[in-house]
C-alpha positions in Angstrom: 0.2 27.2 18.4 1.0 24.3 20.8 -1.6 25.8 23.4 -4.2 26.4 20.6 -4.0 22.5 19.6 -3.7 20.9 23.0 -6.8 22.7 23.7 -8.9 22.0 20.9 -7.5 18.4 21.3 -8.8 18.5 25.2 -12.2 19.5 24.1 -12.5 17.1 21.2 -11.8 14.1 24.1 -14.3 15.7 26.2 -17.1 15.8 23.2 -16.2 12.4 22.7 -16.6 11.0 26.4 -18.3 12.0 29.6 -18.2 10.4 33.0 -21.6 9.4 32.9 -21.4 7.5 29.4 -23.8 10.1 27.8 -22.8 11.9 24.7 -23.0 15.3 25.0 -25.2 17.2 22.5 -24.8 20.5 21.3 -27.9 22.5 20.5 -27.9 25.9 18.8 -29.4 28.4 21.2 -29.8 32.1 21.1 -26.3 33.3 22.6 -24.4 31.6 20.0 -22.6 33.5 17.2 -21.4 37.0 17.4 -24.4 39.3 18.8 -24.1 42.7 21.0 -26.0 40.8 23.6 -22.5 39.1 24.2 -20.3 40.9 22.3 -16.4 41.1 22.8 -15.6 45.0 23.9 -12.8 45.0 21.5 -15.4 43.6 18.6 -16.5 45.9 15.5 -18.8 45.2 12.8 -18.9 47.1 9.0 -21.7 46.4 6.9 -22.2 44.7 4.0 -21.3 46.8 0.7 -22.2 45.9 -2.6 -20.8 46.2 -6.1 -22.9 47.5 -9.2 -24.2 44.1 -10.3 -25.4 43.2 -7.0 -28.8 43.8 -5.3 -29.5 43.9 -1.7 -31.7 41.1 0.4 -34.5 43.6 1.6 -37.1 42.6 4.7 -39.5 44.9 5.7 -41.1 44.6 8.9 -44.4 45.7 9.8 -45.0 45.9 6.4 -49.0 46.0 6.1 -49.0 49.6 7.9 -49.4 52.6 5.9 -46.0 52.7 3.8 -44.7 49.2 3.7 -46.2 48.4 0.8 -45.7 51.5 -1.1 -42.0 50.6 -0.4 -42.1 47.4 -1.4 -43.1 47.9 -4.6 -40.7 50.4 -5.1 -37.8 48.3 -3.8 -39.1 45.3 -6.1 -38.8 47.7 -9.0 -35.6 48.5 -8.1 -33.8 45.4 -7.0 -36.3 42.5 -8.3 -39.4 41.1 -7.2 -37.7 38.1 -5.2 -35.1 39.9 -3.5 -37.7 42.3 -1.2 -39.7 40.3 1.5 -42.9 42.0 2.7 -43.6 40.8 6.5 -46.5 41.4 9.2 -48.2 39.3 11.6 -51.3 39.9 9.9 -52.9 38.4 6.7 -52.2 40.4 4.2 -54.8 41.5 0.9 -54.9 39.2 -1.7 -53.1 41.9 -4.0 -50.6 42.2 -1.8 -50.5 38.4 -0.9 -49.4 37.7 -4.5 -47.4 40.9 -5.7 -44.0 39.5 -4.2 -42.8 37.3 -1.3 -44.9 37.5 2.1 -44.0 35.9 5.5 -45.2 35.9 9.0 -42.6 37.3 11.0 -43.1 38.8 14.8 -40.2 41.2 16.0 -41.1 40.2 19.5 -40.1 36.7 18.5 -36.3 36.8 18.2 -35.4 33.3 16.9 -37.6 33.5 14.2 -36.7 36.7 13.3 -33.2 35.5 13.5 -34.1 32.6 11.1 -35.9 34.9 8.6 -32.8 36.9 8.0 -30.4 33.8 8.0 -32.8 31.9 5.6 -33.0 34.4 3.5 -29.5 36.4 3.0 -31.5 39.4 3.7 -28.9 42.3 3.7 -31.1 45.4 4.2 -33.9 45.6 6.9 -36.3 48.4 7.0 -38.3 48.1 10.6 -42.1 49.8 10.4 -43.3 48.0 13.0 -44.4 50.1 15.7 -47.6 51.4 17.1 -48.4 55.2 16.5 -48.8 57.6 18.8 -52.9 57.7 19.8 -52.8 53.9 19.8 -49.9 53.9 21.7 -51.2 56.3 24.4 -54.6 53.9 24.5 -52.3 50.6 25.3 -48.7 52.1 26.8 -47.5 48.6 27.7 -48.1 47.4 24.2 -46.4 49.9 22.6 -43.4 49.6 25.3 -43.6 46.0 23.9 -43.4 46.0 20.5 -41.7 49.8 19.9 -38.9 49.5 22.3 -38.6 45.7 22.9 -39.0 44.7 19.4 -36.3 47.4 18.3 -33.6 45.9 20.6 -34.6 42.3 19.0 -34.0 44.0 15.3 -30.9 45.8 16.2 -29.3 42.7 17.8 -30.1 41.0 14.9 -28.8 43.8 12.6 -25.1 44.2 14.1 -25.2 40.0 14.1 -25.4 40.0 10.4 -23.9 42.9 9.2 -27.3 44.6 8.1 -27.6 48.1 6.6 -30.8 48.5 9.2 -33.1 51.6 8.2 -35.6 52.7 11.3 -37.9 55.7 10.7 -38.5 58.1 13.5 -41.0 60.8 13.5 -41.9 64.4 14.5 -43.3 62.5 17.9 -39.7 62.4 18.6 -39.7 66.4 19.9 -41.5 67.5 22.7 -43.0 70.8 24.0 -39.8 72.3 25.1 -38.2 71.4 21.5 -38.3 74.6 19.0 -41.2 74.2 17.0 -40.8 76.3 14.5 -38.2 75.5 12.8 -37.2 72.3 14.6 -33.7 71.6 14.2 -32.0 68.3 13.7 -30.4 68.5 17.0 -32.1 69.8 19.6 -33.9 69.3 22.9 -36.1 66.2 22.4 -38.5 65.4 25.5 -41.8 64.2 24.3 -44.4 63.0 26.5 -45.9 60.0 24.1 -44.6 56.7 24.8 -44.4 57.0 20.8 -42.2 59.6 21.0 -40.3 58.4 24.0 -39.8 55.1 21.8 -38.9 57.2 18.4 -36.0 58.9 20.5 -34.9 55.5 22.1 -34.6 53.8 18.8 -32.7 57.0 17.6 -30.2 57.0 20.0 -29.6 53.4 20.4 -29.3 53.2 16.6 -26.7 55.7 16.7 -24.5 53.9 20.0 -24.6 50.8 18.1 -23.0 52.3 14.7 -20.3 53.9 16.7 -19.8 51.2 19.4 -20.3 48.2 16.6 -20.4 49.8 13.4 -23.7 48.9 12.5 -25.0 50.6 9.4 -28.0 52.6 11.2 -30.0 55.3 9.2 -33.1 57.2 10.5 -35.3 59.5 8.6 -37.8 61.5 11.2 -40.8 61.6 9.2 -43.4 64.4 8.9 -47.0 63.3 8.8 -48.0 61.2 5.2 -50.7 61.3 3.7 -51.3 58.5 0.8 -54.4 57.6 -1.2 -53.7 53.6 -0.7 -53.9 53.0 3.1 -56.6 53.9 5.7 -55.6 56.2 8.7 -53.7 54.0 11.4 -54.6 55.8 14.6 -51.9 58.7 14.1 -52.3 62.2 15.3 -51.7 63.8 11.8 -54.2 61.2 10.0 -57.0 63.4 9.5 -54.9 64.3 6.5 -55.9 61.3 5.2 -59.2 61.1 6.8 -60.8 64.4 4.7 -59.9 62.8 1.3 -62.4 60.0 1.9 -64.8 61.4 3.5 -64.9 64.5 1.2 -65.4 61.6 -1.6 -68.2 59.3 0.4 -70.2 62.2 2.1 -68.8 65.5 1.6 -68.4 66.1 5.7 -65.7 65.8 7.5 -64.8 66.3 11.4 -61.5 67.2 12.1 -60.1 66.4 15.7 -57.2 69.1 15.5 -58.2 72.7 16.0 -58.1 74.6 12.3 -55.0 76.4 12.9 -53.0 73.3 14.2 -49.7 73.7 12.1 -47.8 70.5 11.1 -44.9 69.2 9.0 -46.5 66.6 6.3 -45.3 64.6 2.8 -46.8 63.0 0.3 -45.8 59.5 0.5 -44.1 59.4 -3.2 -42.0 62.0 -1.3 -41.3 60.0 1.8 -40.3 56.8 -0.1 -38.0 58.5 -2.3 -36.0 59.9 0.4 -36.0 56.5 2.3 -34.9 55.0 -1.1 -32.1 57.9 -1.6 -30.7 57.7 2.3 -30.3 54.2 2.4 -28.3 54.4 -0.7 -26.4 57.2 -0.4 -22.9 56.4 0.8 -21.6 56.3 3.9 -18.9 59.0 4.1 -21.5 61.4 2.4 -23.7 61.1 6.1 -22.6 63.4 8.7 -25.8 61.9 10.7 -27.4 58.9 11.4 -30.7 60.5 11.9 -32.1 63.3 9.5 -35.2 65.6 9.8 -36.4 65.4 6.3 -39.5 67.8 5.0 -41.9 68.9 2.1 -44.8 71.4 3.3 -46.5 72.6 6.5 -49.9 73.3 6.8 -53.1 73.2 9.2 -56.1 71.0 9.0 -58.2 75.0 7.5 -55.4 75.2 5.0 -56.1 71.7 3.8 -60.0 71.9 3.5 -59.8 75.0 1.9 -57.6 73.3 -1.0 -59.6 70.2 -0.7 -63.0 72.4 -1.0 -61.7 74.0 -4.8 -62.2 70.2 -6.0 -65.3 69.4 -3.8 -67.1 73.1 -3.2 -69.9 71.4 -1.4 -67.3 69.7 1.5 -69.0 70.7 4.6 -66.3 70.6 7.6 -66.5 70.7 11.0 -64.0 70.7 14.1 -64.8 68.3 17.2 -61.4 68.7 19.0 -59.7 65.3 20.6 -57.7 66.9 23.5 -55.3 63.4 23.3 -54.7 64.5 20.2 -54.7 68.2 20.4 -52.1 68.1 23.2 -49.6 65.4 21.5 -50.0 67.9 18.1 -49.4 71.0 20.5 -46.0 69.4 21.4 -45.0 68.3 17.8 -42.9 70.7 15.3 -44.5 73.2 13.2 -41.9 73.1 10.5 -38.8 70.5 10.1 -35.4 72.3 9.1 -33.8 70.0 7.1 -31.3 72.0 5.3 -28.8 68.6 6.7 -30.6 66.6 4.3 -30.8 68.3 1.5 -26.8 69.4 1.5 -25.6 65.5 2.2 -27.5 63.4 0.4 -29.2 66.0 -2.1 -33.0 65.5 -0.6 -35.4 67.0 -2.7 -39.1 67.1 -2.1 -41.5 66.7 -5.5 -44.8 67.7 -3.9 -46.4 71.0 -2.5 -49.8 71.6 -1.0 -51.9 71.8 -4.0 -50.0 68.9 -5.9 -50.9 66.7 -2.9 -54.2 67.5 -3.2 -54.9 67.2 -6.8 -52.8 64.1 -6.5 -55.1 62.2 -4.0 -58.2 62.7 -5.8 -56.4 61.5 -9.0 -56.3 58.2 -7.0 -59.4 58.9 -5.2 -61.4 61.3 -7.3 -63.2 58.7 -9.7 -66.6 59.2 -7.5 -69.4 60.8 -9.4 -69.4 63.6 -6.5 -65.5 64.7 -7.8 -66.8 64.6 -11.2 -69.6 66.8 -10.7 -67.1 69.0 -9.0 -64.5 69.3 -11.5 
């Protein structure tokens, strides 16, 4: 190895002396280290594997959205409280802050995000930071920055540090030319919202990083998610959460979609279970990197009828939001999720009656529900 030794000696001499008499300072910069931003063409990455006695070190971005807090609770129960770090750019409620590790993390700040991964020895990353469909249409530049630029930062950091990366996709990744009933895993995807476009972009970039760099990328296309412990966050399917809050508070609900608009839906417990299951699935069991998952499919009218079994006096009216209706009309009516059920044993627990009963069991301490029952 004489050539290597000579080069090493020359570099050492250069660093020790300079023609101007100034010492050369070596400063860590963003491009130092192995990253797809400057990776060699023949490089490859391999995800971290865990023994039975090890637990992953988890970071959840966008953790104060609809799913992050519930996911953190599930993962902390499984892997230990201090192994799961929740993060966001907003201030958490006291109960969230004191329930386990929480840090500020801006996905648009590459350096800060990289430091968090390194300093906390992160091995799994759940990337939930995103602007949802209706909110994204109201602020396309911000949605483009958060949903696309933020994703690029996460992908590079995940590849550089050998993370197992989960990025959720959505029914919004499909468009009006996609088959709608049912919608298979692989078909035409031409969404007409920035949210949908960004999710297709995430699916393809994650798959590209997997095949190009060996990144352990995993993705699920979520249907509309319904949960009792979060408020609607600007999504087209949020009517299915709002109806429960309005039924309890006022006994009146105004839906912004047409009564016969059929969309796939899922209770949050099923969603979180599927997310953990696909992350724990052996890599060799996965025939693809992005899967549909489904549980039920219903219309606003069908949901209202089920809710009225618990709150008979609920009054439902329809004031259609043309933007949200156009979005919903371009989305799947039913998901074909047979690949998830075959590859890693996906199976949902909640159908529509169970969903409604469960929602009211959480929200139904109000006297209105007591009287109805």
